[in-house]
C-alpha positions as CSV (number, residue, x, y, z in Angstrom):
1,X,176.6,-4.4,-103.2
2,X,176.7,-8.0,-101.8
3,X,176.4,-8.6,-98.1
4,X,179.7,-9.9,-96.8
5,X,179.7,-12.6,-94.3
6,X,182.7,-13.4,-92.1
7,X,182.9,-16.9,-90.6
8,X,185.3,-16.9,-87.6
9,X,184.3,-19.8,-85.4
10,X,181.2,-21.9,-85.8
11,X,178.1,-20.5,-87.3
12,X,177.7,-20.6,-91.0
13,X,177.6,-24.4,-91.4
14,X,179.8,-26.1,-93.9
15,X,178.9,-29.4,-95.5
16,X,180.4,-31.5,-92.7
17,X,180.4,-35.2,-93.7
18,X,181.1,-36.9,-90.4
19,X,181.2,-35.6,-86.9
20,X,180.1,-32.2,-85.9
21,X,178.8,-29.7,-88.5
22,X,181.0,-26.6,-88.4
23,X,178.9,-23.6,-87.4
24,X,180.7,-20.2,-87.3
25,X,179.8,-16.8,-85.9
26,X,177.7,-15.0,-88.5
27,X,178.8,-11.4,-88.7
28,X,178.4,-8.8,-91.4
29,X,181.4,-6.7,-92.2
30,X,180.4,-3.1,-92.8
31,X,182.3,-1.9,-95.8
32,X,183.8,1.6,-96.0
33,X,181.8,2.0,-99.1
34,X,178.4,3.6,-98.3
35,X,175.7,0.9,-98.2
36,X,173.6,0.7,-101.2
37,X,169.8,1.0,-101.2
38,X,167.9,-2.1,-102.0
39,X,165.2,-1.8,-104.7
40,X,161.8,-1.4,-103.1
41,X,160.7,-4.7,-104.7
42,X,163.4,-6.4,-102.6
43,X,163.2,-4.3,-99.5
44,X,160.4,-6.5,-98.1
45,X,160.0,-8.7,-95.1
46,X,159.9,-11.8,-97.3
47,X,163.1,-11.0,-99.0
48,X,164.8,-10.0,-95.7
49,X,163.9,-13.4,-94.3
50,X,165.2,-15.1,-97.4
51,X,168.5,-13.3,-97.3
52,X,169.0,-14.1,-93.7
53,X,168.4,-17.9,-94.4
54,X,171.0,-17.8,-97.2
55,X,173.5,-15.9,-94.9
56,X,173.4,-18.6,-92.2
57,X,173.9,-21.4,-94.7
58,X,170.4,-22.5,-95.8
59,X,170.1,-22.9,-99.5
60,X,167.0,-25.1,-99.5
61,X,163.7,-24.7,-97.6
62,X,161.2,-27.5,-97.2
63,X,157.6,-26.4,-97.5
64,X,154.0,-27.3,-97.9
65,X,151.9,-24.4,-99.4
66,X,148.7,-23.1,-97.7
67,X,146.7,-19.9,-98.2
68,X,148.5,-18.2,-95.3
69,X,152.0,-18.7,-96.6
70,X,151.7,-18.4,-100.4
71,X,152.9,-14.7,-100.7
72,X,155.8,-15.5,-98.3
73,X,156.8,-18.5,-100.5
74,X,156.8,-16.1,-103.5
75,X,159.3,-13.9,-101.8
76,X,161.5,-16.8,-100.5
77,X,161.9,-18.4,-104.0
78,X,162.7,-15.0,-105.5
79,X,166.0,-15.0,-103.6
80,X,168.6,-16.4,-106.0
81,X,170.4,-18.4,-103.3
82,X,167.3,-20.1,-102.0
83,X,165.5,-23.1,-103.4
84,X,162.0,-24.3,-102.4
85,X,161.6,-28.0,-101.9
86,X,157.9,-28.8,-101.9
87,X,157.1,-31.7,-99.7
88,X,154.0,-34.0,-99.6
89,X,153.1,-33.2,-96.0
90,X,154.3,-31.0,-93.2
91,X,155.6,-33.8,-91.0
92,X,158.1,-34.8,-93.7
93,X,159.0,-31.2,-94.3
94,X,160.0,-30.9,-90.7
95,X,161.9,-34.2,-90.8
96,X,163.7,-33.0,-93.9
97,X,164.7,-29.8,-92.2
98,X,166.0,-32.0,-89.4
99,X,168.1,-34.1,-91.8
100,X,169.4,-31.0,-93.5
101,X,170.4,-29.4,-90.2
102,X,172.4,-32.5,-89.3
103,X,174.7,-31.9,-92.3
104,X,174.6,-28.1,-92.8
105,X,174.2,-27.1,-89.1
106,X,170.9,-25.4,-89.7
107,X,167.7,-26.1,-91.6
108,X,164.4,-24.5,-92.4
109,X,160.8,-25.4,-93.2
110,X,157.7,-23.3,-94.2
111,X,154.1,-24.4,-93.4
112,X,150.7,-22.7,-93.1
113,X,148.8,-21.7,-90.0
114,X,147.7,-24.3,-87.4
115,X,146.8,-27.1,-89.8
116,X,150.3,-27.0,-91.1
117,X,151.9,-25.9,-87.8
118,X,150.4,-28.7,-85.7
119,X,151.3,-31.2,-88.3
120,X,155.0,-30.2,-88.3
121,X,155.1,-30.0,-84.6
122,X,156.1,-33.6,-84.0
123,X,159.2,-33.2,-86.3
124,X,160.1,-29.9,-84.5
125,X,159.9,-31.7,-81.1
126,X,162.3,-34.3,-82.5
127,X,164.7,-31.6,-83.7
128,X,164.5,-30.1,-80.2
129,X,165.4,-33.4,-78.5
130,X,168.4,-33.8,-80.9
131,X,169.7,-30.2,-80.4
132,X,169.2,-29.2,-84.0
133,X,168.7,-25.5,-85.1
134,X,165.6,-25.7,-87.3
135,X,163.9,-22.4,-88.4
136,X,160.2,-23.3,-88.5
137,X,158.4,-20.6,-90.4
138,X,154.6,-20.4,-90.4
139,X,152.4,-18.2,-92.6
140,X,150.1,-16.6,-90.0
141,X,146.7,-14.8,-90.0
142,X,146.2,-11.3,-91.5
143,X,147.6,-8.7,-89.1
144,X,144.2,-7.1,-88.9
145,X,142.7,-10.2,-87.3
146,X,144.8,-10.0,-84.1
147,X,142.9,-8.6,-81.2
148,X,139.5,-9.1,-82.8
149,X,136.7,-11.6,-82.1
150,X,136.8,-13.0,-85.6
151,X,136.9,-16.8,-86.0
152,X,139.4,-17.9,-88.7
153,X,139.6,-21.1,-90.8
154,X,142.4,-23.5,-89.9
155,X,141.7,-22.9,-86.3
156,X,139.7,-24.9,-83.6
157,X,136.8,-22.4,-84.0
158,X,137.6,-20.0,-81.2
159,X,138.4,-16.3,-81.6
160,X,141.6,-16.8,-79.6
161,X,143.8,-18.3,-82.3
162,X,147.0,-18.6,-80.2
163,X,146.7,-22.4,-79.9
164,X,149.5,-23.0,-82.4
165,X,151.8,-20.5,-80.6
166,X,151.2,-22.1,-77.2
167,X,152.0,-25.6,-78.6
168,X,155.3,-24.4,-80.1
169,X,156.4,-22.8,-76.8
170,X,157.4,-26.2,-75.3
171,X,159.3,-27.5,-78.3
172,X,161.2,-24.4,-79.5
173,X,163.7,-22.1,-77.7
174,X,162.2,-18.9,-79.1
175,X,158.9,-17.8,-80.6
176,X,158.3,-14.8,-82.8
177,X,154.9,-13.6,-83.9
178,X,155.4,-11.0,-86.6
179,X,152.2,-9.1,-87.1
180,X,153.6,-5.6,-87.8
181,X,156.5,-4.3,-89.9
182,X,158.0,-2.0,-87.2
183,X,159.8,-4.7,-85.3
184,X,159.8,-7.5,-87.9
185,X,163.5,-7.1,-88.7
186,X,164.4,-7.4,-85.0
187,X,162.1,-10.3,-84.3
188,X,163.4,-12.3,-87.3
189,X,167.0,-11.7,-86.5
190,X,166.5,-12.5,-82.8
191,X,164.8,-15.8,-83.6
192,X,167.5,-16.9,-86.1
193,X,170.3,-15.8,-83.7
194,X,168.7,-17.7,-80.9
195,X,168.4,-20.9,-82.9
196,X,172.1,-20.8,-83.8
197,X,173.2,-19.9,-80.2
198,X,171.0,-22.5,-78.5
199,X,171.2,-25.1,-81.2
200,X,167.5,-25.6,-80.9
201,X,164.4,-25.0,-83.2
202,X,162.6,-21.7,-83.2
203,X,159.1,-20.7,-84.4
204,X,158.5,-17.6,-86.6
205,X,154.9,-16.8,-87.5
206,X,154.5,-14.1,-90.2
207,X,151.2,-12.5,-91.0
208,X,150.1,-13.4,-94.5
209,X,149.6,-9.7,-95.6
210,X,153.1,-8.5,-94.6
211,X,155.8,-10.4,-96.7
212,X,155.3,-8.2,-99.9
213,X,155.2,-4.8,-98.3
214,X,158.5,-2.7,-98.5
215,X,159.7,-1.1,-95.3
216,X,162.6,1.2,-94.5
217,X,164.2,-1.3,-92.1
218,X,164.8,-3.7,-95.0
219,X,166.0,-1.1,-97.5
220,X,169.8,-1.0,-96.9
221,X,172.5,-3.6,-97.0
222,X,174.7,-5.0,-95.5
223,X,172.5,-5.2,-92.4
224,X,174.5,-5.7,-89.2
225,X,173.9,-9.2,-87.9
226,X,176.2,-10.9,-85.4
227,X,176.3,-13.6,-82.9
228,X,178.5,-13.0,-79.9
229,X,180.6,-16.1,-79.2
230,X,180.1,-18.0,-76.0
231,X,183.3,-17.8,-73.9
232,X,184.7,-20.0,-71.2
233,X,185.4,-18.7,-67.7
234,X,189.2,-19.0,-67.6
235,X,189.5,-19.4,-63.8
236,X,186.9,-22.1,-63.8
237,X,188.5,-23.8,-66.8
238,X,191.9,-24.0,-65.0
239,X,190.3,-25.3,-61.8
240,X,188.3,-27.9,-63.7
241,X,191.3,-29.1,-65.8
242,X,193.4,-29.4,-62.7
243,X,190.8,-31.4,-60.8
244,X,190.1,-33.6,-63.8
245,X,193.8,-34.3,-64.5
246,X,194.4,-35.3,-60.9
247,X,191.3,-37.6,-61.1
248,X,192.4,-39.3,-64.3
249,X,196.2,-39.4,-63.8
250,X,195.8,-41.4,-60.7
251,X,193.6,-44.0,-62.5
252,X,195.1,-47.3,-63.6
253,X,192.9,-48.1,-66.6
254,X,190.9,-45.0,-67.6
255,X,188.7,-44.9,-70.7
256,X,186.9,-42.2,-72.7
257,X,183.4,-42.3,-74.2
258,X,181.9,-39.8,-76.7
259,X,178.2,-38.8,-76.4
260,X,175.7,-37.2,-78.7
261,X,176.2,-33.7,-77.3
262,X,179.6,-33.6,-78.9
263,X,177.7,-32.2,-81.9
264,X,176.0,-29.3,-80.2
265,X,179.2,-28.5,-78.3
266,X,181.1,-28.5,-81.6
267,X,183.7,-30.5,-79.8
268,X,184.3,-33.5,-82.0
269,X,187.8,-32.4,-83.1
270,X,188.7,-31.5,-79.5
271,X,187.6,-35.0,-78.4
272,X,189.9,-36.6,-80.9
273,X,192.7,-34.3,-79.9
274,X,192.3,-35.6,-76.3
275,X,192.1,-39.2,-77.5
276,X,195.4,-38.8,-79.4
277,X,197.1,-37.3,-76.4
278,X,196.0,-39.6,-73.5
279,X,196.2,-43.1,-75.0
280,X,192.9,-44.2,-73.6
281,X,190.6,-46.5,-75.5
282,X,187.9,-44.6,-77.3
283,X,184.2,-45.6,-77.4
284,X,181.0,-43.9,-78.3
285,X,177.5,-44.0,-77.0
286,X,175.0,-45.4,-79.6
287,X,173.6,-41.9,-80.4
288,X,177.1,-40.5,-81.0
289,X,178.0,-43.0,-83.8
290,X,179.5,-41.0,-86.6
291,X,180.7,-38.1,-84.4
292,X,184.0,-39.8,-83.7
293,X,186.2,-41.3,-86.5
294,X,186.1,-45.1,-86.3
295,X,189.4,-45.3,-88.0
296,X,191.0,-43.9,-84.8
297,X,193.8,-46.4,-83.7
298,X,192.2,-46.9,-80.3
299,X,188.6,-46.9,-81.2
300,X,186.9,-49.9,-79.5
301,X,183.3,-49.5,-80.7
302,X,179.9,-48.6,-79.2
303,X,179.3,-48.6,-75.5
304,X,175.6,-49.6,-75.1
305,X,175.6,-51.6,-71.9
306,X,174.5,-55.2,-72.5
307,X,174.2,-54.7,-76.3
308,X,177.6,-53.0,-76.8
309,X,180.1,-53.8,-79.5
310,X,181.9,-57.0,-78.5
311,X,184.4,-56.4,-75.6
312,X,183.6,-52.7,-75.4
313,X,181.3,-52.8,-72.4
314,X,183.7,-55.0,-70.5
315,X,186.6,-52.5,-70.9
316,X,184.4,-49.5,-70.1
317,X,182.6,-50.9,-67.1
318,X,185.7,-52.5,-65.6
319,X,187.6,-49.1,-65.8
320,X,188.5,-47.4,-62.6
321,X,187.7,-44.0,-64.2
322,X,185.9,-42.8,-67.3
323,X,185.4,-39.5,-69.0
324,X,182.0,-39.2,-70.8
325,X,181.9,-36.2,-73.2
326,X,178.3,-35.0,-74.0
327,X,176.4,-38.1,-72.8
328,X,172.6,-38.6,-72.6
329,X,171.6,-41.3,-70.3
330,X,168.0,-42.3,-70.9
331,X,166.1,-45.6,-70.7
332,X,167.0,-46.5,-74.3
333,X,170.7,-45.6,-74.2
334,X,171.1,-47.2,-70.8
335,X,169.2,-50.4,-71.9
336,X,166.5,-50.1,-69.4
337,X,168.7,-48.4,-66.8
338,X,171.1,-51.4,-66.7
339,X,174.5,-49.8,-67.2
340,X,177.1,-50.9,-64.8
341,X,178.6,-47.5,-64.2
342,X,179.5,-45.7,-60.9
343,X,179.1,-42.0,-60.6
344,X,182.2,-41.7,-58.4
345,X,184.3,-43.0,-61.2
346,X,183.0,-40.7,-63.9
347,X,183.8,-37.3,-65.2
348,X,180.8,-36.0,-67.1
349,X,181.5,-33.2,-69.6
350,X,178.5,-31.4,-70.9
351,X,178.5,-28.5,-73.4
352,X,179.0,-25.9,-70.7
353,X,179.5,-27.9,-67.5
354,X,181.9,-30.4,-66.0
355,X,181.1,-32.7,-63.1
356,X,183.9,-34.7,-61.5
357,X,182.8,-37.8,-59.6
358,X,180.5,-37.0,-56.8
359,X,181.7,-33.4,-57.0
360,X,182.9,-30.8,-57.6
361,X,181.0,-29.3,-60.5
362,X,182.3,-26.4,-62.7
363,X,180.0,-24.2,-64.9
364,X,180.5,-21.7,-67.7
365,X,183.1,-24.0,-69.3
366,X,182.8,-24.8,-73.0
367,X,183.4,-28.5,-73.7
368,X,185.8,-28.0,-76.6
369,X,188.0,-25.7,-74.4
370,X,188.0,-28.1,-71.6
371,X,188.9,-31.1,-73.7
372,X,191.7,-29.2,-75.5
373,X,193.2,-28.0,-72.2
374,X,192.9,-31.4,-70.6
375,X,194.8,-33.0,-73.5
376,X,197.8,-31.0,-72.4
377,X,197.6,-32.2,-68.8
378,X,197.0,-35.9,-69.0
379,X,199.7,-38.6,-68.8
380,X,199.6,-41.1,-71.6
381,X,198.0,-44.3,-70.3
382,X,197.4,-47.1,-72.7
383,X,196.7,-49.8,-70.1
384,X,193.0,-50.2,-70.8
385,X,193.5,-50.3,-74.5
386,X,196.2,-53.0,-74.1
387,X,193.7,-55.0,-72.0
388,X,191.2,-54.6,-74.8
389,X,193.7,-55.7,-77.4
390,X,194.5,-58.9,-75.4
391,X,191.0,-60.1,-75.1
392,X,189.6,-58.9,-78.5
393,X,188.5,-61.7,-80.8
394,X,187.3,-60.6,-84.3
395,X,183.6,-61.0,-85.0
396,X,182.5,-64.0,-86.8
397,X,181.0,-63.9,-90.3
398,X,177.4,-64.9,-91.1
399,X,177.0,-68.4,-92.2
400,X,177.3,-68.9,-96.0
401,X,173.9,-68.8,-97.7
402,X,172.8,-71.8,-99.7
403,X,171.7,-71.1,-103.3
404,X,168.3,-69.4,-103.3
405,X,168.1,-69.5,-99.5
406,X,165.8,-66.8,-98.1
407,X,167.9,-63.8,-97.3
408,X,169.0,-63.3,-93.7
409,X,169.3,-59.7,-92.3
410,X,172.8,-60.3,-91.1
411,X,173.8,-61.2,-94.7
412,X,172.1,-58.0,-96.0
413,X,174.2,-55.8,-93.7
414,X,177.4,-57.7,-94.6
415,X,176.8,-56.4,-98.1
416,X,175.8,-52.9,-97.0
417,X,179.1,-52.7,-95.2
418,X,181.0,-53.2,-98.5
419,X,179.1,-50.2,-100.0
420,X,180.4,-47.7,-97.5
421,X,183.0,-45.1,-98.3
422,X,183.8,-41.4,-97.8
423,X,181.3,-40.7,-100.5
424,X,178.3,-42.3,-98.7
425,X,176.2,-41.6,-95.6
426,X,174.0,-44.0,-93.6
427,X,170.6,-43.1,-92.2
428,X,169.2,-45.7,-89.8
429,X,165.4,-45.8,-89.0
430,X,164.1,-46.5,-85.5
431,X,163.8,-50.3,-85.2
432,X,166.2,-53.2,-85.8
433,X,168.1,-50.9,-88.2
434,X,169.4,-49.1,-85.0
435,X,171.2,-52.3,-84.0
436,X,172.3,-53.6,-87.4
437,X,173.6,-50.2,-88.6
438,X,175.3,-49.7,-85.2
439,X,177.6,-52.6,-86.1
440,X,178.6,-51.1,-89.4
441,X,182.3,-49.9,-89.5
442,X,182.3,-46.4,-90.9
443,X,185.1,-45.5,-93.2
444,X,186.7,-42.1,-92.8
445,X,184.3,-39.4,-94.0
446,X,181.2,-41.6,-94.1
447,X,178.3,-39.9,-92.5
448,X,175.9,-41.5,-90.1
449,X,172.6,-40.3,-88.6
450,X,169.7,-41.7,-86.6
451,X,167.2,-40.3,-84.1
452,X,167.6,-42.0,-80.8
453,X,166.4,-39.6,-78.2
454,X,163.0,-39.0,-79.8
455,X,162.8,-42.3,-81.7
456,X,159.9,-41.3,-84.0
457,X,159.2,-44.0,-86.5
458,X,159.1,-42.7,-90.1
459,X,161.7,-40.0,-89.3
460,X,164.2,-41.4,-91.8
461,X,162.2,-40.8,-95.0
462,X,162.1,-37.1,-94.5
463,X,165.6,-37.0,-93.0
464,X,166.9,-38.9,-96.1
465,X,165.4,-36.2,-98.3
466,X,166.9,-33.4,-96.2
467,X,170.3,-34.9,-95.7
468,X,170.7,-35.8,-99.4
469,X,169.6,-32.3,-100.4
470,X,172.2,-30.8,-98.1
471,X,175.1,-32.9,-99.4
472,X,174.5,-33.8,-103.0
473,X,178.1,-35.1,-103.4
474,X,177.3,-38.0,-101.0
475,X,175.1,-40.9,-101.7
476,X,172.7,-41.6,-98.8
477,X,172.0,-45.2,-97.9
478,X,168.9,-45.5,-95.8
479,X,167.8,-48.6,-93.9
480,X,164.1,-48.4,-93.2
481,X,161.6,-51.0,-91.9
482,X,158.3,-51.5,-93.5
483,X,156.3,-50.2,-90.6
484,X,158.2,-47.0,-90.4
485,X,158.0,-46.5,-94.2
486,X,154.2,-46.7,-94.1
487,X,154.2,-43.6,-91.9
488,X,156.0,-41.2,-94.2
489,X,156.4,-43.0,-97.6
490,X,155.0,-40.1,-99.7
491,X,158.1,-38.0,-99.9
492,X,159.9,-40.6,-102.0
493,X,158.1,-38.5,-104.6
494,X,160.1,-35.4,-103.6
495,X,163.4,-37.4,-103.7
496,X,162.7,-38.4,-107.3
497,X,161.6,-34.8,-108.2
498,X,164.8,-33.4,-106.7
499,X,166.9,-35.9,-108.8
500,X,168.4,-37.4,-105.6
501,X,170.6,-40.5,-105.8
502,X,169.8,-42.1,-102.5
503,X,169.5,-45.8,-102.0
504,X,166.7,-47.0,-99.7
505,X,166.8,-50.6,-98.4
506,X,163.2,-51.3,-97.4
507,X,163.3,-54.2,-94.9
508,X,159.9,-55.9,-95.3
509,X,159.4,-58.3,-92.3
510,X,155.7,-57.7,-91.9
511,X,155.4,-55.5,-88.8
512,X,156.8,-53.3,-86.0
513,X,159.7,-55.6,-85.0
514,X,161.2,-53.4,-82.3
515,X,157.8,-53.2,-80.6
516,X,157.4,-57.0,-80.9
517,X,160.6,-57.5,-78.9
518,X,159.4,-55.0,-76.2
519,X,155.8,-56.3,-76.0
520,X,154.1,-58.3,-78.7
521,X,150.5,-58.2,-79.7
522,X,148.3,-58.2,-82.8
523,X,148.7,-54.4,-83.2
524,X,152.3,-55.0,-84.3
525,X,151.3,-56.7,-87.5
526,X,150.7,-54.4,-90.4
527,X,149.1,-54.8,-93.8
528,X,151.7,-55.8,-96.4
529,X,152.2,-53.5,-99.3
530,X,153.7,-54.0,-102.7
531,X,156.4,-51.5,-101.9
532,X,158.2,-51.6,-105.2
533,X,154.9,-51.3,-106.9
534,X,154.1,-48.3,-104.8
535,X,157.4,-46.5,-105.6
536,X,156.9,-47.3,-109.3
537,X,153.5,-45.7,-109.1
538,X,155.0,-42.6,-107.4
539,X,157.7,-42.5,-110.1
540,X,155.1,-42.7,-112.8
541,X,157.7,-42.4,-115.6
542,X,159.0,-39.0,-114.5
543,X,162.5,-38.6,-113.2
544,X,165.2,-41.3,-112.5
545,X,164.1,-44.1,-110.3
546,X,164.9,-47.8,-110.2
547,X,163.2,-50.4,-108.0
548,X,163.7,-54.1,-107.3
549,X,162.7,-56.8,-104.8
550,X,165.2,-59.3,-103.4
551,X,164.5,-62.5,-101.6
552,X,167.9,-64.2,-101.6
553,X,171.6,-63.3,-101.5
554,X,172.0,-63.7,-105.2
555,X,169.2,-61.1,-105.8
556,X,170.9,-58.8,-103.3
557,X,174.3,-58.9,-105.0
558,X,172.7,-58.2,-108.4
559,X,170.7,-55.3,-107.0
560,X,173.7,-53.7,-105.3
561,X,175.8,-54.1,-108.5
562,X,173.0,-52.4,-110.5
563,X,172.4,-49.6,-107.9
564,X,176.1,-48.7,-107.7
565,X,176.7,-49.3,-111.4
566,X,174.3,-48.6,-114.3
567,X,171.8,-46.9,-111.9
568,X,174.4,-44.9,-109.9
569,X,172.7,-41.6,-110.9
570,X,169.2,-42.8,-110.0
571,X,167.1,-42.9,-106.9
572,X,167.2,-46.7,-106.0
573,X,164.6,-48.5,-103.9
574,X,165.5,-52.1,-102.9
575,X,162.8,-54.0,-101.1
576,X,164.3,-56.8,-99.0
577,X,162.0,-59.7,-98.0
578,X,162.9,-60.9,-94.5
579,X,161.4,-63.3,-92.0
580,X,159.3,-61.6,-89.4
581,X,161.5,-63.1,-86.6
582,X,164.8,-62.4,-88.2
583,X,166.2,-59.8,-85.8
584,X,169.6,-58.9,-84.4
585,X,170.6,-60.5,-81.1
586,X,171.1,-57.0,-79.7
587,X,167.4,-56.1,-80.3
588,X,166.4,-59.3,-78.5
589,X,168.5,-58.4,-75.5
590,X,167.6,-54.7,-75.6
591,X,163.9,-55.3,-76.0
592,X,163.7,-57.6,-73.0
593,X,165.5,-55.1,-70.8
594,X,163.4,-52.1,-71.9
595,X,160.3,-54.2,-71.4
596,X,161.4,-54.9,-67.9
597,X,162.0,-51.2,-67.2
598,X,158.6,-50.3,-68.7
599,X,156.7,-52.9,-66.6
600,X,158.1,-52.0,-63.2
601,X,155.3,-52.0,-60.7
602,X,154.3,-48.8,-58.9
603,X,156.4,-47.9,-55.9
604,X,154.6,-48.5,-52.6
605,X,152.7,-45.4,-51.4
């Protein structure tokens, strides 16, 4: 008998294309029919873990094999609903699980003990910073080795081999070391439940000799599994809404700004509902791009201080009150702490907390409940949007290119803009692509992802692999700098092997441009590669892959026509040759302000 899963709120993720992935409460419905007994070959720890992953919405796991996880991998791939995606290295497997979780709401990767675990650690830290539930599974030592003085391979040579576990404690919200079968069921379920509840990564280590052994706790289905929904304190909600409504209704020109924690709060729809009701202009913080539909009639762009969308910062910073939903204010998002905001004018709405001005603060209030309730209490006030409409001047177009003129980056993104639709998604790598992609106007349903809080260069290659695997109906367009690509290039191989149709624009400008604008030096210059030649070598005649190199606008137009026409079912790699100093004006401004923040002298003692 099949396990039945009921989705009632937000836990089994759907293929969300833009905004917040929909995660519902996972709960088994116990049928009146007596539960069937699972065949002993399937009543194992490995198959139980596989079934759990499928139940929460994971149909692909990203892995790198090692001797400690091989038997576990056998049992995972034996599950009909689960596909193993073998990656070239553990870092990319983790980045792929990150990209997958952005679309599906949860992702998973499988690596081997310590050498694999410490390699994937950086990607898991990034997922933690972005509030993504990633199930990181490690094939661990034989259960008989725990508590002995044996020295194992893949360790640092000490009989205490808890180093990996201790490293993961700081970048995951729960750690389970499964080295016996008696409590394996409970440990696995608790880890997965915690990942979904906290929207953070978890670590599960499974002893290499346990996955294939049948055990009574895995022998019957459906197995009860549920997540209790988080609930809002109703009295606190009423008080918070009353205080917020009084605060905003007395304002002359209020605005609202969406932040990245809209995703983890699953409050994107509630945010739009509030925007529809109140009449305020709607902006997003840079790391929230894609979480709010840009086709909204009062959308005014990205609020990013001095590098905001034209006229957006002026409207936000001149407002007499603003509501920020799910913000993260760090040195990058605040452009070196230079935002012209005042706390006493702000309502800060976090996933479970509301702070109004300099006080009061209200806890145990879910963001989506607060925004929905507030939408019924606010007076419609379009003053700030009318001000924006009066001062707005459409952006200029890049200068026309002369025939065979070297391609300018602003011309490249003008053409990328024309490629976007509800059937595409954009992934922007750390670097100048942050700023150029931020200026793209996303059509309804077009996905958008980048990693701003952690800002790990190379993230986008694995994330492209994972995101494209999660939503095969969308074509992923990735904008990646040459420096970032050199960090994680290998898993282009996996994209081709998985028959993905992504388009990578490799922007070759000879170095780490974002670092140049913060602080230049010879270390920012990298060895140039023949990038198309590299991808051709990876392709090696197996699978569908097309590459080209463009140096002028005419080349670019032809390349895009081919990639979206005769090669629309291929993985396409377009190397764009750009001048090393061809950067967005936003990066120049942002880099100088971040540099100033980084170089502040020590405070006097």
